[in-house]
N, C-alpha and C positions, 0 to 999 in steps of 0.2 A: 754307335751301339750304346744302348742304355744299360746302366748298372741295375742291381736289384733295388726294388722299391723300398723306401724307408718305412718301417712299420708305423702305423698310427698309434698315438699314445692311448692308453686305456682311459675309460671313464672312471671317475671317482665317485663312490657312493658313501655318504657320511651318515652314520647312525648315532643319534644322541643318546645320552643316558638318562638316569632318573633325575627328577627335580628340574629338568630343562626341556627345551623343545628344539626344533631344527634351526631356529634363529640363533642359537648359541654358536653355530658354525659360520656366522655372517662374515667375520674377519678372515677366516680361513678360505671361504669361498671366493672372496674378492681377490686374494693372492693367487689362488689356483686358476681363476679365470684370466688373470694377468699373464699366467704361464701358458695360456691357450688350452687348458684342460677342461673337458666337459665334466660337470659336477651335478650330482643329484643328492638331495638331502630329504629323504622320506620321513614321515612321522613314525616314530617308534611308539606303539600303543601303550607299552609299560603295563600290560595286563597279565603277564606270565611268560616264562621262557619259551615254552612250546608254541604258544599262540603268536608271540612276537617274532620268533624265528620263521614261522610259516608265512607271516605277512611280508617279511623281508625276502623270503624265497620268491614270492609272487612278483616282487619288484625286480629281482635279479633275472627272472625268466623273461622279462620284457626288454632286456638290454641285450643287443646283438653284437656287442663288442666286448673285448676283455675288460675286466673290472678290478680296480683296487678298492677293497672294502675296508672302511675305517670305522672303529667303534670307540666311543668315549664312555668310561665308567661301566655301568650295566650294559651299555651298547656293545661292549666287548664280548660279553657272554652271548649276546644275540648273534653277532657275526660268527662267532666260533661254532655255533650250532647250525646256523643257516647255510654257511658256505661249504659244508662237508660234501654235499652232492651238487654243488654249483660249479660246473665245468668252466664257466667263463670268468670265475674269480681267479686272478693270477697272483694276487698278493693281499696280505692282511696287515692292517696298521692298528695298533692298540694305543690309545691315548689315556694314560692313567686308568686302564681298563681291566676288566676281569677276563682272563684267558683260561677258562675252565678246562679240566680234563674230563674224560669219559666218566659219567656217574657223579660228578661233583655238582654242588650248588654254591651259591654265593656265600651262604653261612659257613660252609666247610672251609672256605678260604679265610674269611674274617675271623673265625674262631681260632685259627692257628697262630695269630699274631696279636700284638697288644691292641686292646680295644681302641678304636678311633674315636675322636670326640663326637663324631656323628652318631655314634651308637646311642647316646643318651639325649640327643637333640631331636629325635624323631617322635612324632605322635601319629596316632592312627585315626582315621575317620571312616565311618560306615559307608558302604557303597549301596545306594538305594536298590539298584538292579544289578546283582552280581554278573560280571562278564569278564572272563568265562565263569562257570558256575562256582568255582572254588575261590574266586577273588572277592572274599567277603569283607575286606577292608583294604584301605590304601594308606600309604605313608607319606607324610610331609616332613620337611625340616621346619622347626619352630622359627618364626620370623625373627625373633630377637637373637637367635643363634646362627642365622643364615650366613652373615658376613664372616664370623669367626670360623665356622665349620666348612663352608662351601667355597667362599671366594674372598679370602682375607687380603688378597693383593689387588682387588678391584676397588674402585671408589665407593664410599658409603652410599652415594646417590644411586649408582648403577646397581649395587647389591640390594638396595631397598626395593628397586623395581623388580629385580629377579626374584626376590623373596615372595612377592605377592603374585607373580605370574608363574611360579613353579608348577611343573606337571607332577602329580603324585604317582607313585609306583604301587601296584597291587602287592599286598603282603605276600601272596603266593609266589611272586617272582623271586623272592629270596630263597625259596626252597625247591625251585624247579631244577631237575637234574639234566645235565648236559649229555648229549650223545657223543659219538666219536668226534674228537676235536679236529676242526679244519686245519689248524696250525701244524698238525702232525704230517701233513702232506703238501702244504703250501708255504712259501717263504713269508716270513713275518717280520714286522718292525714294531718297536715298542718305545714310547715316550714315557719315561718314569718321572712323575711330578714329585720332586723331592720335598715339597712342603705341603703335601696332600693330607687333609684331615678327614677325608671320607674313605679312601682306599689307602691303607697303610703303605708307605713307600717301600718298606721291607717286603711286603706281600707282592708289590709290583715287581720288584727285582727278582723275587722267587719265580713268578709266572714268566717273566721275560727270559730268565735263564733256562727254565724248563722247556720253553718252546724254541730255544736257540735263536732268539730274535736279534735282529740288528737293533741295538739299543742306544738311546740318547737320554741323558739326564737333563731335565728341564726344571729350573728354579721357579716353581709355580705352585699355587693352590690346586684344588681339584678342578677349578674352572679354567683348565689349560686352554681350551679353544678360544676363550674370551681374553684371557690375560696374556697368552703367548701364541697368538695366531701365526706369527712368523716361524716359530720353532715347529709347530704342528704342520704347517704348509711345507716346510723343508723336509720333514720326515716323509710326508706323502709324496712329495716331488721325487725324492730318492727312490721310493718304492715303485713309482710309476715309470721312471726312466730305466731303472734296473730291470723291470719286468719285460721290457721290449729289447733288451740288449743281450749279447752272448753271455752265457753263464749266469743267467738271472735267477736260476733256481737256488743257488747257494753262493755265498760270498763271505768275505771277512766280516766278523762281528765287531761292533764298537764295544770297548771295554766299559765296565761300570766305573 
């Protein structure tokens, strides 16, 4: 007589943040593949919260298995908004990411805490054809500040490459208001980057505590997926296996 079938592990969907692209997850993807997990890393358009969340929802609708949804930096705001009505999302993972509450925008969070070095390292460039209509400029990190601000724990050579390949974010993405947060109804995990100079670590702790997330501290710059893929993969692995086990909706939280 056969026992109950073992549930299949969920798929993992990785959403990158500003100034990066999906290749920033390369090290994490390799580790997750070694664990036998299916991974997708769609492009995040970085054109505005409502538009980006809609694009992610279209990706989620095409996945017919449970999903662990992961966001880095601004990608956290996108997964928070997109997963609210996505029934197949069983867990959320935030990696030095924005976990907004209803009606909040990125600037609401950053203005509550000490200004991060990234605040004065940004410059704007005009968008020839606005897309969407209110994305009239986009933001980059100045090349000479990129290592210090974004990835101080990576090699200067790699950081130089990242600085010239960075994906800009539309200025309007900073003021896009979030809808009801998905983390209010779904179990969440959070990796706090303790040496982050883009998203203040104190702000990260605040958001992790507010969402009652399973929390890990990671000694890393904002470039956590690149500098500490092992820690990020471990967080995702925990979320994935917890989501298919008994009592997966709630469990003990890791202390700060």
